[in-house]
N, C-alpha and C positions, 0 to 999 in steps of 0.2 A: 411650608408644612409638608411633612412626608407621609406617605402611605405605608402601612405595615402589612407584611405578608408572613405566612408561616414558612413558605418555601419560595425561593427564587432560583431559577436555572438560567445561567448565562450561556446562550448558544442553543440553536435549534436543530443541531445534528443528532447525534446519539442521545444527547441530553433531553431532547424533546420527548423521547420514549419513556422517560422516568414517570411523568405525571399521567397516570391512568385512573380508572374508576376507583381504585383503592384509596385515592387521595381526596375523594369527594368529601366535602365538609371542611377542607383546609383551604385557606386562601393562598393561592399559588400564582406565580408570574413567570413568564419567559421573556428574556431580553435577547433580541437579535439585531446585529448590525451587519446587514448584508442580505443575501437572498435566503429565504426560509428553506430549511432542510439541510444546511451544512455542506461540507466539502464533497462527501461521497456522492450525494444525489445530484448536485448541480455542476461541479467542476472536477470530480474525481473518478472514483471507481466505476460508477454506472455509465456515464456518457463516454468515458474513454474506451470501455470494453464494447460499447455499442458502435464505436468507430472501428475497433480492432476486428470485429467479426466481418464486416464487408471488406476490410483490408485483407483478411485471410482469404476470402473468396477471390479477390482480385489477384492475389499471389498464386492461388491454386490454378487459376486460368492460365497463368504464365508457365507453370511447371508441369502441367498435365501432359503436354506433348511428349515428354521424355518417357512416359508410360504408355504411349500409343494412343492417347486421347487427343484429338485435334481441337483444342480450344485456344483462345487467345484473349488477352486483355486489350480492350479498345480505349476506354476512358472512364473516369469516375464522375458521376453527376454530383459534385460536391454539395451543392445547395440542397438537392433532394435528400442526400444522406443526412446532412446537418438538420434539415427541417423535420425529417422523420424522427430523428433522435430527440430533439428538443420539443418536438410536438407531443411527445409522451412525457418527457421529464418536467417541462415547465408547468403543465396542468397539475402534476402531483405536488410540486412545490407550492403552487398557488392554492390548491385545495387544503393543504396542510396549514398554510397561513390563515386562510379564511376560517377554518375550524377553530383554531386557537384565538383568533381575533373576534369572531362573531358567534360561533356555535358552542363554545365550551363555557358554561356558566361559572366554572370554578377556576378558570385561568384568565389572567390579564396579560395580553401581549404588548410589550413595549418595543418599539423599533427605533434604534439609535445606538450610538456608541456609549458604553457604560464604563465608569471608573469607580473604584472604591474611594469613599470619603473616610470611612472608618471600618472597623471590623465587620459590622453588620449593616453598613449604610452604603448605598450605591447612588451615584448621580448619573442620570441618563440624558444624553444630549439628543434631543428630538427636534431637529430643525432649528428654528430660532429660539425655541424655548427649552427649558430643562425640567427634569422631574427627579425628585429625590425620593427614594424608597428605602425601607428597612426590612429586615427579614430575620427570623430565628435561625433558619438554615439556608445556606447559599451553596449551590453547585456550580463550579466553574468548568464549563465545557465549551470554551470559546475557540478551540481548534488552532489552526496555523495558517500560514500564508507562504507564498513563494519567496525565496531569497532573491534579492536583486543585487547582483555584484557591482562593485565599483569599477566600471570600465569607462575609460574616456570616450565620450561621444555617444554612450548608450541612450541617453535621454533625447538625443537629437535624431535618432533613426527610428523607423517603425519596428518595434519589438513587441513580442507577446510572451506571456507566461502560460502555464498549464491552465490557469484560471480563465484565460481569454481566447486562446488559440482555436478552440473548437467552434467559436462563433464567427469565424472569418466568413466574409461574403464570397471570396474567391479562393480557389486552390492555387497556392503560389507555385511558380515554375521552379524556383530555386529557394531552398530553405537552409539557413544556417542554424544548427542547434548547438548551444553552448552548454556542455555538461555531458556526463557519461554514466549517469545512474538510471534507475528504472523509468523515470519520466522521459528522459532523452531516448532510451531504447524503445519505449512504446510508441512515441510520436514519430521516431524515425521510421518504424515499421508502417505506421498508418500513412504518413505522407509519401514515403517511398513506394509503397504498394499502389497508391493512387496515381503515381506518375511524376511526383515531384522529385527534382534532383536534390538529394539530401547530403549536406556536409555536417559531420559531427566533429566538434573540437573539444578535446578533453585533456585536462592537466595530467591525468594519470597515464601510466603506460598501458593500461587495460580498461575496458568498459566493465561495468557492473563489478567494481572491485570489492564490494561488500559480500559478494557471493564466494563460495568455495573457489580456491585458485584454479582448479581444473575446469570448473564451470565458466569462470570469468575468461580464462584463456581461450577456451573453445568458442564462447560467444563472440569474443573480439575477432577471432579468426573468421567466423562466418559473417560478422558485420562488415568486415573490410571487403568482402566480396559483393556486398549489396550497396554500400554507401561509401562516400568519400570520408574516411575516418582519419583525423589528424590527432595523433597521440603524443603525450609528453609535451604539450604546448598549451598556450592559452591566448585568448584574444587580448591584445595590447590596446587596440584603439578601433573604434567604429566611426565611419563617416558616410554621409549620404552622397550619392552622385546621381547623375541623370538616369542611369539604368537601375538604380536600387541602392544597395548597401554594400560597402566595401569594408572588410575586416582585416586589420593588420595583426598578424600573429607574432609572438615573441621569437619565433624561429626564423623570422624574416620573410615568410611566405604571406600571401594574401588570399582571401576568399571573397567572392562576390555572390550576393544573394538578393532576392526580392524582399525577404523577411527574415527576422531573427527571432528564434525561440530561446528564451532563457530558461534553462532546466538545471540549475545549480543547487537544487535542494530546497527544503522548506524549513521554516522556523516557527516557533509557537507564538501565539498572540499574547502571551503573559506580559510582555513589556508594555502593553498599552492599557493595562487595567489598574495601574497604581497600586499594585499588591503590597508595596513597601509600607503603605499606610495601615496594613492589617497585621503585619508580622509574619505573613505566610512565607515559608521558606521556598525559594526558587533557586535552582541550580544555575551554574555559570552558563549552561547551554540553553537557559530559558525554560526548562521543564519544571513544572511545579512538583515539589517533593510531597509524596503521599505515602501513607502506611499501607499495610495489607488490606485494609478496609476501604481504601480510596479516600481516606480522611487526611487533611493536611495537619500541620502542627498547631493550627488555631481552631479552637472549639467552634463547631457550627459551620465550618467551611470545608467543602469536599471538592475534589477535582477528578476529571476523567478524560479519556481520549487523547488526542494529539497534543494537548497542552500539558498532559500529565504522564506521558510515557514516551519511550524512544522508538516505538514500533510504527506509528503513523499508519495503522491498519484498521479498517472499519470493523472487522470481526473482533478485534481487541477492544475498540471503543464500545461496541455493543455489549460485550461481556462486562466491562467495567460499569456501564450504565445499569445493568441488571444488579450488580453488586451494590451500587449506591442506592438504587431503588429499594432493594430489600432492607438495607440498613436504615434508611430513612423511615421505613414502615415499622421498624423495631427500635426506635430511638430510646425508648424507656428501658430496654433490656439489651445492653451491649453484649451480653453473653450469647445472644441469638444472632449477632452480626455474622455475616459470611465474609470470607476472604477472596480477594481477586486471585485468580489462578493463571499465572503466566508460564505455564509449562507446555513445551512442544508447540510453540507459536509458529504457525506456517506463514509463508508469503509466496507470492508468484509474480513474475514479470511477463506480461502478455505482449511479447514482441515476436520477432521471428529470428531465432527459435524461441519457443516458450521456455521459461525457467521456473522451477519451484524448489523450495527448500524448507526444512524444518530442523531445528537443533543445531549442533555444533558444526562449523566448517573444520576442515582438517587443520588449517592454519591456527584456528582458535584452540583446538585440542593441543597442538604442539606448544603454543604460547603459554597455555595454562597448565601444562604438564599432565593432562588427563591421559591415562593409558587407553589405547584404542587399537583396533585393527580395522582394515577397510577392504572393500571390494568394489569393483566397477564392472558393469556389463553394458554392452552396446545394444541399442534397439535391434541392430542387424543380427543379433544372436537369436532373435525370435522369428517365428514364421510370419507374424504380422509385419515385422520390420523388413522381411524379405519382400512382402507384398508392396511395401512403400518404397522399396529400393533406397532405404535410409542409410546414409554413410557417415552421419555426424552426431546423432543423438545417443545419449547414454544416461545411465542411472548409477549413482554412487552412494554407498552406505558406510557409516562408521558405527562400530559397536564396541561395547566393553569386552575385553578379552576374557574375563572371568565369568561374568553373569550372562553374557549373550544379549544384554539389553541394548537396544538401538540408541545411539548417541546423536546421530544426525543423518539426514538423507538429502540428496541433491539430485535433481533431474533436469536435463536439458533436451527439449525436443517436443514433438506434437503431444498434446494432452497431458503435459507435465503437471499442470495444476490439479488434474484429477488423479493421475497415477500416484501422486504422493500421499493421497488420503489414507490408504491402509497403514502407511508408515507413521503418520500422525497418530492414528488410532493406537498402534502398538506402543508408541512412546507415552501416550496419555494414560494407557491402562496397564503398563508394565509388562507387556507381552515380549517374550524373547524373539530373536530372529528365527529360531527354529520353529517356535510355536506358530508364528505368522506364516512361515513358508510351508510347513507340513501339516498343520492341524485344520486346514480348510482346502477346498477345491479352488483351483484357478482355471477359469474358462480357457480352453485351448481352441483356436489359436489367437486369443485376444492379445492386444498390446500389453495388457496388465501382466503378462508373463515375464516381462522384463524385471518387474519388481520381485516376483518369485525367484527368478534366476540370480539377481544380485544378492538376495538374502542367502541363497544356497551357496554362493561363491565366497562367502565369508570363511576365513580359516576355521577348521573343525573345532578348535578350542572355544569358539564363541557360541557353539550350539551343542550344549552337553548332550551326550547320548543317554539312552534309557539305562537304568541301573542294570547291572549284570544279573543274569538269571540265577535263581537259588538252586540248591542241591536237587530239588524236585523238578527243576525246569521251569518254574513259574517266576 
């Protein structure tokens, strides 16, 4: 016999925020298979950046002497760092679970893996028993997981993913990272800054290949000075030996390490939900297809977050959760439904150097035939850049040659994730490059001046001048 609910949310990440006081009186349930709170809280954005911050400090201690400050890095107390981080995160996860399980009278928490039996019927595997539930409305917010590549010997050696590597008991002396995306870049920075000998093996000719080509090329150049970076090759075989792990690369070289971190991307969890029994459309890449309201092609089934978009970004998941929440609260009046807005979606890579972007890359503009002009300015062109003795960081902007509207922005260097924000705002609210650059003050000599400078460096035709004066001089 099944239990019926008005609303069921699959996943306790951003989906957990949907059910608030406005749903009181409705029978609601949350189903979670894993640690409560989702990817960002437990194994993603938050803990990784809490590791990045001390890694930044460790690196600063190494580079400060070139500015006349005699500091040095001695060692990282890995367990202290780890325990401080998860000593904050784990109680948040636990408290969230406890509230939904025991303190919220309108919500039932089910813990176990769930699969669709029919359009509005779910079967939850809870230990040795199972539970079948039905619902009028179901929100699929089950997130994603790391991709595990098919490499000979991988299952026979100690390997980690981004989901597990932050819980290590000891800091490895040698770490092999397989992959060249943002996960690889961030963990290379963390472990490398703490004293680990890092080797990165990447199939592509550059790291961060999803970024603008100028950014990717510069990041790769800097990375090669910090870590052992093997490009244009891949791990053919892994094997354990007395001293650790030996990786055989397809270029004939070998890498020896104590630990392997697999950072070859993530995939959605849609394949484990038996969505084929519902008729919900799923793309070949495993992403659930939704409309502008975050509704699937099947009435009563919604989807959001990493399982329903290609961004894999918490701020996007939170936005989509608010859209679904609003629309569920206005089920009887579809004319009041709101649309998800995926305009000017920014992202950042918290590595060394930091990278941030929003909008089109130059290669995307070329491929799609979008007219554009671009400008690029080094941090070193600002007074704050002089203070930093920065020689590698820069900002790049693409704009429409006729309207002056910003099409894309890309930054590499310190504070990139903050410096990009005025450009996100400009793109979101339709401000032109000239309006952003000239219609406000920019604090001198703050680093933010690099954004002002790059906007002003765009060709004149992207920043229309004021209308000519009339006969009377006005």
